[in-house]
C-alpha positions in Angstrom: -12.1 -1.7 29.1 -13.7 -4.7 27.4 -11.5 -4.3 24.3 -8.3 -5.1 26.2 -6.9 -8.6 25.4 -5.2 -10.9 27.8 -1.6 -11.8 27.0 -1.6 -14.2 24.1 -5.2 -13.6 23.1 -4.2 -11.8 19.9 -1.9 -14.7 19.0 -4.8 -17.1 19.6 -7.0 -15.1 17.3 -4.3 -14.9 14.6 -3.9 -18.7 14.7 -7.6 -19.2 14.0 -7.5 -17.3 10.7 -8.6 -19.3 7.7 -6.2 -18.0 5.1 -5.2 -20.7 2.5 -1.7 -22.1 2.4 -1.5 -21.3 -1.3 -2.4 -17.7 -0.6 0.4 -17.7 2.0 2.9 -19.1 -0.5 1.9 -16.3 -2.9 2.4 -13.7 -0.2 5.8 -15.1 0.8 6.9 -15.2 -2.8 6.0 -11.6 -3.3 7.9 -10.7 -0.1 11.0 -12.5 -1.4 10.9 -10.1 -4.4 10.2 -7.1 -2.1 7.3 -6.0 -4.3 3.9 -5.6 -2.6 1.2 -3.0 -2.5 0.4 -1.5 0.9 -3.2 -2.5 0.6 -2.3 -6.1 -0.3 0.0 -6.2 2.7 -2.8 -5.1 5.0 -5.0 -7.7 3.5 -2.4 -10.4 4.1 -1.9 -9.3 7.7 -5.6 -9.6 8.4 -6.1 -13.0 6.7 -3.0 -15.2 6.9 -2.3 -17.7 9.6 1.1 -17.0 11.3 2.0 -20.7 11.3 1.4 -20.9 7.6 3.6 -17.8 7.0 6.5 -19.4 9.0 6.2 -22.7 7.2 6.0 -21.0 3.8 9.0 -18.8 4.6 11.1 -21.7 5.7 10.0 -23.7 2.6 10.8 -20.8 0.3 14.2 -20.3 1.9 15.1 -23.9 1.6 14.1 -24.0 -2.1 16.0 -20.8 -2.7 19.2 -22.2 -1.1 18.8 -25.5 -3.0 18.3 -23.6 -6.2 21.6 -21.7 -5.6 23.5 -24.9 -4.8 22.2 -26.5 -8.0 23.1 -23.4 -10.0 26.6 -23.3 -8.6 27.1 -27.0 -9.3 25.9 -26.6 -12.9 28.2 -23.7 -13.5 31.2 -25.4 -12.0 30.6 -28.7 -13.8 30.1 -27.0 -17.2 33.6 -25.4 -16.9 32.2 -21.9 -17.4 33.7 -20.9 -14.1 37.2 -21.7 -15.3 37.3 -19.3 -18.2 
C-alpha cells in the first residue's frame, strides 16, 4: 500500500503546484460566470494552487461587491431610481 497518503499529504502536494496567479484569476472569473468545459476544469484542478484559488476568489468577491455598491450609488445619485 505504498500509494496511500498520510493525512495532509494531498494538501501538501496541492500547495506545491506551480500554477500562475493570472491563470487562477482566469479560472475564478470563469467560475463566477458558471461557464467552464469539463476538460478545462480538470486541468485547473490538477494545476492550480489552492491558496491562489482562495485569494483570487476573495479578491473577485470584493471587486464584485464594490462594483455593485458603485452601481447603486451611481443610479441613486443620477435620480433614475426616483422615476
